[in-house]
C-alpha positions as CSV (number, residue, x, y, z in Angstrom):
1,X,219.9,30.0,163.7
2,X,218.2,29.7,160.3
3,X,214.6,28.8,160.7
4,X,211.7,28.2,158.2
5,X,208.2,28.5,159.6
6,X,205.3,27.1,157.6
7,X,201.9,28.5,158.3
8,X,203.7,31.7,159.4
9,X,200.7,34.0,158.7
10,X,198.4,32.1,161.1
11,X,198.1,33.5,164.6
12,X,200.5,31.0,166.1
13,X,202.9,31.3,163.2
14,X,203.1,35.0,163.6
15,X,203.9,34.7,167.3
16,X,206.7,32.2,166.6
17,X,208.1,34.4,163.8
18,X,208.0,37.5,165.9
19,X,209.7,35.8,168.8
20,X,212.4,34.2,166.6
21,X,213.3,37.6,165.1
22,X,213.4,39.2,168.5
23,X,216.0,36.5,169.6
24,X,218.1,37.3,166.5
25,X,217.4,34.3,164.4
26,X,217.1,34.4,160.6
27,X,213.6,33.4,159.6
28,X,211.9,32.4,156.4
29,X,208.2,32.9,156.9
30,X,206.2,30.7,154.5
31,X,202.7,31.8,153.6
32,X,200.3,31.5,150.6
33,X,199.7,35.3,150.8
34,X,203.0,37.1,151.4
35,X,201.4,40.5,150.6
36,X,199.3,40.1,153.8
37,X,202.2,39.2,156.1
38,X,202.3,41.9,158.8
39,X,205.9,41.6,160.0
40,X,209.1,43.0,158.5
41,X,212.7,42.9,159.6
42,X,216.2,42.6,158.1
43,X,216.4,39.0,159.4
44,X,213.0,38.1,157.9
45,X,212.3,36.7,154.4
46,X,208.7,36.2,153.5
47,X,208.3,33.4,151.0
48,X,205.1,33.0,149.0
49,X,204.4,29.2,148.8
50,X,201.7,26.6,149.2
51,X,202.7,23.7,151.4
52,X,200.8,21.5,149.0
53,X,203.4,22.4,146.3
54,X,206.4,20.2,146.8
55,X,208.7,22.3,144.6
56,X,207.8,25.5,146.6
57,X,208.4,23.6,149.8
58,X,211.8,22.5,148.5
59,X,212.9,26.1,147.8
60,X,211.8,27.2,151.3
61,X,213.6,24.4,153.2
62,X,216.9,24.7,151.3
63,X,219.6,26.1,153.4
64,X,217.7,26.0,156.7
65,X,218.8,24.6,160.0
66,X,215.4,23.8,161.5
67,X,211.7,23.6,160.4
68,X,208.7,24.7,162.4
69,X,205.2,23.9,161.1
70,X,202.2,25.7,162.5
71,X,199.8,24.6,159.8
72,X,196.2,24.8,160.8
73,X,192.7,24.7,159.3
74,X,189.3,25.5,160.8
75,X,186.8,22.9,161.7
76,X,184.5,21.8,159.0
77,X,182.7,18.8,157.4
78,X,184.9,18.4,154.4
79,X,187.9,16.0,154.4
80,X,191.2,17.6,155.5
81,X,194.5,16.7,154.0
82,X,196.6,19.8,154.6
83,X,198.4,18.4,157.6
84,X,199.4,15.0,156.1
85,X,200.1,16.3,152.6
86,X,202.0,19.3,153.9
87,X,204.2,17.4,156.3
88,X,204.9,14.8,153.6
89,X,206.3,17.6,151.4
90,X,208.2,19.1,154.3
91,X,209.9,15.9,155.4
92,X,210.8,15.0,151.9
93,X,212.4,18.4,151.4
94,X,214.2,18.1,154.7
95,X,215.7,14.7,153.6
96,X,216.7,16.2,150.3
97,X,218.5,19.1,151.9
98,X,219.8,17.3,155.0
99,X,217.8,19.4,157.5
100,X,217.4,17.3,160.7
101,X,215.3,19.4,163.1
102,X,211.5,19.5,162.8
103,X,208.9,20.9,165.3
104,X,205.2,20.8,164.5
105,X,201.8,21.3,166.1
106,X,198.9,18.9,166.6
107,X,196.5,18.8,169.5
108,X,196.2,17.6,173.1
109,X,193.2,15.5,172.0
110,X,195.7,13.1,170.3
111,X,197.1,11.9,173.6
112,X,194.0,9.7,173.7
113,X,193.5,10.0,177.5
114,X,191.1,12.1,179.5
115,X,192.2,15.5,180.7
116,X,193.5,15.1,184.3
117,X,191.2,16.5,187.0
118,X,188.5,17.5,184.5
119,X,184.8,17.4,185.2
120,X,182.7,14.4,184.0
121,X,180.8,16.6,181.5
122,X,184.0,17.9,179.9
123,X,185.6,14.5,179.7
124,X,182.6,12.4,178.6
125,X,180.5,14.9,176.7
126,X,182.1,18.1,175.6
127,X,185.6,17.1,174.5
128,X,184.3,13.9,172.7
129,X,181.8,16.1,170.9
130,X,184.5,18.5,169.7
131,X,187.0,15.7,168.8
132,X,184.5,13.3,167.1
133,X,182.0,15.7,165.6
134,X,183.0,19.4,165.3
135,X,186.7,18.7,164.6
136,X,186.6,15.1,163.4
137,X,188.2,15.7,159.9
138,X,190.9,18.0,161.4
139,X,191.9,15.5,164.0
140,X,191.9,12.6,161.6
141,X,194.4,14.4,159.4
142,X,196.5,15.5,162.4
143,X,196.8,11.8,163.3
144,X,198.0,11.0,159.8
145,X,200.5,13.8,160.1
146,X,201.8,12.5,163.4
147,X,202.3,9.0,161.9
148,X,204.3,10.5,159.0
149,X,206.5,12.5,161.4
150,X,207.0,9.6,163.9
151,X,208.0,7.3,161.1
152,X,210.5,9.7,159.6
153,X,214.3,9.7,160.3
154,X,214.3,13.3,161.4
155,X,214.9,14.8,164.9
156,X,211.2,15.7,165.4
157,X,209.1,17.0,168.2
158,X,205.3,17.3,168.1
159,X,203.7,19.8,170.4
160,X,200.1,19.0,171.4
161,X,198.6,22.2,172.9
162,X,195.1,22.5,174.3
163,X,192.5,25.1,173.2
164,X,194.3,28.1,171.9
165,X,193.7,31.7,172.9
166,X,195.5,35.0,172.5
167,X,197.6,36.6,175.2
168,X,199.9,39.6,175.2
169,X,203.0,37.9,176.6
170,X,204.7,34.6,177.2
171,X,203.9,33.2,180.6
172,X,205.5,30.6,182.9
173,X,203.8,27.8,181.0
174,X,204.1,24.0,181.7
175,X,205.6,21.4,179.4
176,X,205.4,17.6,179.8
177,X,205.5,14.4,177.7
178,X,202.0,13.4,179.0
179,X,198.7,15.2,179.0
180,X,198.6,18.1,181.5
181,X,195.7,19.4,183.5
182,X,194.0,22.5,182.2
183,X,192.1,23.4,179.1
184,X,194.0,26.1,177.4
185,X,197.3,27.2,175.8
186,X,198.0,30.7,174.8
187,X,199.5,31.3,171.3
188,X,202.3,33.4,172.8
189,X,203.3,30.3,175.0
190,X,202.9,27.9,172.0
191,X,205.0,30.1,169.8
192,X,207.7,30.3,172.5
193,X,207.6,26.5,173.0
194,X,208.0,25.9,169.3
195,X,211.0,28.1,169.3
196,X,212.6,26.6,172.4
197,X,212.2,23.1,171.0
198,X,213.7,24.0,167.7
199,X,216.6,26.1,168.9
200,X,217.5,24.2,172.1
201,X,216.9,20.7,170.7
202,X,214.6,19.7,173.5
203,X,212.3,16.6,173.6
204,X,213.7,15.0,170.5
205,X,211.4,12.3,169.0
206,X,208.7,13.0,171.6
207,X,205.1,14.2,171.8
208,X,204.7,17.0,174.4
209,X,201.9,19.0,176.0
210,X,202.2,22.7,176.5
211,X,199.7,24.3,179.0
212,X,199.1,27.9,180.1
213,X,198.3,28.2,183.8
214,X,198.0,32.0,184.3
215,X,195.4,34.3,183.0
216,X,193.3,31.7,181.1
217,X,189.8,32.6,179.9
218,X,186.6,30.7,180.4
219,X,185.8,27.7,178.2
220,X,182.8,29.4,176.7
221,X,184.7,32.6,175.8
222,X,187.4,30.5,174.0
223,X,184.8,28.3,172.2
224,X,182.8,31.3,171.0
225,X,185.8,33.1,169.7
226,X,187.8,30.2,168.2
227,X,185.1,27.9,166.9
228,X,182.4,30.4,166.0
229,X,184.4,33.6,165.4
230,X,182.5,35.4,168.1
């Protein structure tokens, strides 16, 4: 299958790209800094493009069979528009080039319901603090992105993972159309879920959760590494 992956040089994008190549797919990896992309393969084309440049997005989408978006930005106080502007350009290019399949990433926070089985402190204090203070601008733009995707005519799937962490291999992760228990999703599992949804045409026009159940780290370890770079 011919796949284009936006945000390919992010940690999740690299996982999805690596797994797609291993399965024999032809991949166009889109990144603003192609010289820094660590992967190479005869089935891989690395395209230097900014998702905020509609002409560059058009060139990347042309001739593809499916689009995977792993766009991501760190928490911060400044307004965020990368998700909504990027997906606008992506969906417009897909329409122009008759590409139907789109799979992208947001967050489990956007389910808008408490995490099943969680402690009172996590549900009422910690997660709201992350969603409404630390990551407020990120999640606001993720919501705008989801609205654009939902209102499009494409065969879309939005994956809403939990807190991301690195793992060496894909596990026997869980997938559901409602929020799952547990706090974490490994990037290996998320990359695999993105690929499965795109290639196997699963959960079309649905929001899904992906959750890792084996070998998950502690909350403090993940927060220190992902939010503060520790």
